[in-house]
C-alpha positions in Angstrom: -76.7 -3.3 -165.9 -76.0 -6.8 -164.6 -75.7 -8.0 -168.2 -72.7 -5.7 -168.7 -70.6 -7.8 -166.3 -71.7 -11.0 -167.9 -71.2 -10.0 -171.5 -67.6 -9.0 -172.1 -68.4 -8.1 -175.7 -70.3 -4.9 -174.7 -68.3 -1.9 -175.6 -69.6 1.1 -173.6 -67.3 3.6 -175.2 -68.4 2.7 -178.8 -72.0 2.6 -177.8 -71.8 6.1 -176.2 -70.1 7.5 -179.3 -72.8 6.0 -181.6 -75.6 7.5 -179.6 -74.1 10.9 -179.3 -73.6 11.0 -183.1 -77.2 10.1 -183.7 -79.4 13.0 -184.8 -82.0 12.1 -182.2 -79.5 12.7 -179.4 -78.9 16.3 -180.6 -82.6 17.0 -180.3 -82.8 15.8 -176.7 -83.4 18.3 -174.0 -80.9 18.9 -171.2 -82.7 16.7 -168.7 -82.7 13.7 -171.1 -79.0 14.2 -171.9 -78.2 14.4 -168.2 -80.1 11.1 -167.6 -78.2 9.5 -170.4 -74.9 10.6 -169.0 -75.8 9.2 -165.6 -76.7 5.8 -167.1 -73.4 5.7 -169.1 -71.4 6.7 -166.0 -73.1 4.0 -163.9 -72.3 1.4 -166.5 -68.7 2.4 -166.6 -68.5 2.1 -162.8 -70.0 -1.4 -163.0 -67.4 -2.4 -165.6 -64.6 -1.1 -163.4 -66.0 -3.0 -160.5 -66.2 -6.2 -162.6 -62.5 -5.8 -163.6 -61.5 -5.1 -160.0 -63.3 -8.2 -158.6 -61.6 -10.4 -161.2 -58.1 -9.1 -160.7 -55.6 -11.4 -159.0 -54.6 -10.4 -155.4 -51.5 -11.4 -153.4 -51.1 -11.6 -149.7 -49.0 -13.4 -147.1 -49.9 -15.7 -144.2 -47.7 -15.7 -141.0 -48.3 -17.5 -137.8 -46.7 -18.1 -134.4 -44.4 -15.1 -134.3 -44.0 -15.8 -130.5 -42.5 -12.4 -129.8 -40.3 -12.2 -126.7 -38.6 -9.3 -125.1 -35.3 -10.5 -126.6 -33.3 -8.9 -129.4 -32.7 -12.1 -131.2 -36.4 -12.9 -131.6 -37.1 -9.3 -132.6 -34.3 -9.4 -135.2 -35.5 -12.8 -136.7 -39.1 -11.5 -137.2 -37.7 -8.2 -138.4 -35.7 -9.9 -141.2 -38.8 -11.8 -142.3 -40.8 -8.6 -142.4 -38.1 -7.1 -144.6 -38.5 -10.2 -146.9 -42.2 -9.7 -147.1 -41.9 -6.0 -147.8 -39.6 -6.5 -150.8 -40.7 -9.8 -152.2 -42.7 -8.3 -155.0 -39.5 -6.7 -156.3 -37.7 -10.0 -156.7 -37.7 -12.1 -159.8 -39.8 -15.3 -159.8 -37.9 -18.4 -161.0 -39.1 -20.2 -164.2 -41.0 -22.7 -162.0 -43.2 -19.8 -160.7 -43.5 -17.9 -163.9 -47.3 -18.2 -163.8 -47.4 -15.8 -160.9 -48.1 -12.1 -161.3 -45.6 -9.6 -159.8 -47.6 -7.3 -157.6 -47.5 -5.7 -154.2 -49.1 -7.7 -151.4 -52.5 -6.5 -150.0 -51.4 -7.4 -146.5 -50.4 -10.1 -144.0 -52.8 -12.5 -142.2 -51.4 -13.9 -138.9 -52.9 -17.0 -137.4 -52.3 -16.4 -133.7 -49.6 -16.8 -131.1 -48.4 -13.3 -131.7 -46.6 -13.3 -128.4 -44.9 -16.0 -126.4 -46.6 -15.2 -123.0 -49.0 -12.3 -123.5 -46.8 -9.9 -121.6 -47.1 -6.1 -122.3 -43.4 -5.8 -123.4 -43.9 -8.7 -125.9 -47.0 -7.1 -127.3 -45.0 -3.9 -127.6 -42.5 -5.7 -129.8 -45.3 -6.9 -132.0 -46.6 -3.3 -132.4 -43.1 -2.0 -133.2 -42.7 -4.5 -136.0 -46.1 -4.9 -137.5 -48.0 -1.8 -136.7 -51.6 -1.9 -138.1 -52.0 -0.1 -141.4 -48.4 -0.3 -142.7 -47.0 2.6 -140.6 -44.3 0.7 -138.8 -41.6 -1.6 -140.2 -44.3 -3.7 -142.1 -45.3 -1.6 -145.1 -48.7 -3.1 -145.5 -51.8 -3.8 -143.3 -51.7 -6.6 -140.9 -54.8 -8.8 -140.0 -53.9 -10.7 -136.8 -55.9 -12.9 -134.6 -55.0 -14.6 -131.3 -53.7 -18.1 -130.2 -53.3 -20.0 -127.0 -50.1 -18.1 -126.1 -51.9 -14.8 -126.3 -53.5 -14.9 -122.9 -56.9 -14.6 -121.3 -60.0 -12.9 -122.8 -59.3 -9.8 -120.7 -55.5 -9.9 -121.1 -53.2 -7.5 -122.9 -53.2 -9.1 -126.3 -56.9 -9.9 -126.7 -57.9 -6.5 -125.3 -55.5 -4.8 -127.8 -56.9 -6.7 -130.7 -60.4 -5.6 -129.7 -59.3 -2.0 -129.7 -57.4 -2.3 -133.0 -60.5 -3.8 -134.7 -62.4 -0.6 -134.0 -60.0 1.3 -136.2 -59.0 -1.4 -138.7 -59.8 -0.1 -142.2 -62.3 -1.4 -144.7 -63.9 -4.1 -142.6 -67.1 -5.6 -143.8 -68.2 -6.9 -140.4 -67.1 -6.9 -136.8 -68.4 -9.2 -134.1 -70.5 -7.8 -131.2 -67.7 -8.6 -128.8 -65.1 -6.9 -131.1 -62.9 -10.0 -131.4 -63.7 -11.4 -134.9 -63.9 -9.6 -138.2 -64.3 -9.9 -142.0 -63.5 -8.0 -145.1 -63.4 -8.3 -148.9 -60.5 -8.2 -151.4 -61.9 -8.4 -154.9 -64.1 -11.5 -155.2 -62.8 -13.0 -152.0 -64.4 -12.7 -148.5 -61.9 -13.1 -145.6 -62.9 -14.1 -142.1 -60.7 -13.9 -139.0 -61.8 -16.4 -136.3 -59.3 -16.1 -133.4 -58.1 -19.3 -131.9 -60.7 -21.6 -133.5 -64.3 -21.5 -134.8 -66.5 -22.3 -131.8 -68.6 -20.5 -129.2 -67.6 -21.9 -125.8 -64.8 -24.3 -125.0 -66.0 -27.9 -125.0 -65.6 -29.5 -121.6 -65.1 -32.9 -123.4 -61.7 -31.5 -124.7 -59.3 -33.6 -122.5 -56.3 -31.5 -123.3 -58.1 -28.3 -122.3 -58.4 -29.6 -118.8 -54.7 -29.1 -118.3 -55.4 -25.4 -118.3 -57.8 -23.2 -116.3 -57.3 -19.9 -118.0 -59.9 -18.2 -120.2 -57.5 -18.4 -123.2 -59.4 -21.6 -123.9 -62.4 -19.5 -124.9 -63.0 -19.0 -128.6 -65.4 -16.1 -127.8 -68.4 -16.9 -130.0 -66.4 -17.0 -133.2 -68.7 -19.7 -134.8 -71.8 -17.7 -134.3 -70.1 -14.7 -135.8 -69.1 -16.8 -138.8 -72.6 -18.2 -139.3 -74.1 -14.7 -139.3 -71.3 -13.2 -141.4 -71.6 -15.7 -144.2 -75.3 -15.4 -144.4 -75.2 -11.6 -144.6 -72.1 -10.8 -146.6 -71.5 -13.7 -149.0 -73.2 -16.2 -151.2 -72.3 -19.4 -153.2 -70.5 -17.4 -155.8 -68.3 -15.4 -153.4 -65.1 -17.2 -152.6 -64.4 -17.5 -148.8 -61.0 -17.6 -147.1 -60.9 -18.2 -143.3 -58.0 -18.3 -140.9 -57.5 -19.2 -137.2 -55.0 -20.8 -134.9 -55.7 -24.5 -134.4 -55.8 -26.8 -137.4 -56.1 -30.5 -138.1 -52.6 -31.8 -137.4 -52.3 -34.3 -134.6 -51.2 -31.6 -132.1 -53.9 -29.1 -133.0 -56.7 -31.6 -132.7 -55.9 -31.9 -129.0 -57.2 -28.4 -128.6 -60.6 -28.6 -130.1 -63.1 -31.5 -130.3 -64.5 -33.5 -133.2 -67.9 -32.2 -132.3 -66.7 -28.6 -132.6 -65.1 -29.4 -135.9 -68.4 -30.9 -137.2 -70.4 -27.9 -136.1 -67.9 -25.7 -138.0 -68.3 -27.8 -141.1 -72.1 -27.6 -140.9 -71.8 -23.9 -141.0 -69.5 -23.6 -144.0 -70.4 -26.7 -146.1 -72.8 -24.8 -148.5 -70.4 -22.0 -149.2 -67.6 -21.6 -151.7 -64.6 -22.1 -149.4 -61.4 -21.5 -151.3 -59.0 -22.1 -148.4 -58.5 -22.3 -144.7 -55.2 -21.2 -143.1 -54.1 -22.3 -139.7 -51.1 -22.2 -137.4 -50.1 -23.6 -134.0 -47.7 -26.4 -135.2 -45.0 -24.1 -136.6 -44.7 -26.2 -139.8 -45.7 -25.4 -143.3 -48.1 -28.0 -144.7 -51.3 -29.0 -146.5 -54.2 -31.4 -146.0 -57.7 -31.9 -147.1 -60.5 -31.8 -144.5 -64.0 -32.8 -145.6 -62.9 -31.9 -149.1 -61.7 -28.4 -148.1 -58.1 -27.3 -148.7 -56.3 -26.4 -145.4 -52.8 -24.8 -145.4 -50.6 -24.6 -142.3 -48.8 -21.3 -142.3 -45.6 -22.4 -140.5 -43.8 -19.7 -138.5 -41.3 -17.0 -139.5 -39.1 -18.0 -136.6 -37.5 -21.2 -135.7 -35.9 -20.8 -132.3 -32.9 -18.6 -132.9 -33.2 -18.7 -136.7 -35.7 -17.6 -139.4 -38.5 -19.9 -140.4 -41.1 -19.6 -143.2 -44.4 -18.0 -144.2 -46.8 -18.4 -147.1 -47.1 -16.4 -150.2 -50.6 -16.6 -151.7 -51.9 -15.3 -155.0 -55.7 -15.6 -155.5 -57.2 -15.0 -159.0 -60.6 -15.3 -160.6 -60.3 -19.1 -161.1 -57.0 -20.1 -159.4 -55.3 -20.1 -156.0 -51.5 -20.5 -155.5 -49.9 -21.1 -152.1 -46.2 -21.2 -151.9 -43.8 -21.5 -149.0 -41.3 -18.6 -148.6 -38.1 -18.6 -146.6 -35.5 -15.9 -146.2 -34.1 -15.0 -149.6 -35.5 -18.2 -151.2 -38.6 -20.2 -152.1 -39.4 -23.2 -150.0 -40.0 -26.7 -151.2 -43.8 -26.7 -150.8 -46.0 -25.2 -153.6 -49.7 -25.7 -154.2 -51.8 -24.8 -157.2 -55.6 -25.1 -157.2 -58.3 -24.4 -159.7 -61.4 -22.5 -158.3 -65.0 -22.3 -159.4 
């Protein structure tokens, strides 16, 4: 059956008709005919799975919503959610004619959901984003936490842990309930909280300005190591997202040693992209040969900001900056293996 996926010239329908018209098929007993039907049905399922895994998918990446208990911040984020909900209905300009018009699978959010991890701020997040597309956002949301989202036992991290228990279609969930993964087509997505490490590194000089447990990455690197070994391989394309990146500000929050340990875990896998937040700016850089995209922020003080539109296909990845009612200036196209 594996050859069916590899050989596109196989025509299951024609093959089935040919066999059924053969005189030998007519002489088969009921048991043999039933077995033949099961084989053909299984082949068709495999073909359908092959097509589904090769189909392009679209999704968005937000970061740093920094929800406050203010009407202005609520309205700003609300307008960007409206933009995300309706983007697939809008015409792409000629410069983006290579994109497919399709509904987004969901939104990834790279942390700093709230500004101060207060219950009312988290309540605003829930009102806007929901979980499965039941509130203003009409698609699933896959959030993780940032440095503004409080301690390990605080409102936001506790809520994320509870939401992960009922989050649909997950492939894997960490033992502490904080980190998770899932598949969309031939892509494996991994949510890694504030950054990929196990314990905060005491050599991180910036971290010493703070004494709270929000510094803790909560064993996200161990989760990633085990997840990749169990749920992916060199052919499966991997997309990871977390809060801190590699801009000059983000590098104050995790050490070079932690970054090297992260690279050692992922270097033998087919990493299509890493998405980060924290710096509130849309951007791109290469780190150890891996493409890293900074998601920006849908809010910029009292005004709207930006987010990323991503379309991932069998052999290509497109990442494009989106602003309210218009495309941004940054656009990236990448061929994949």
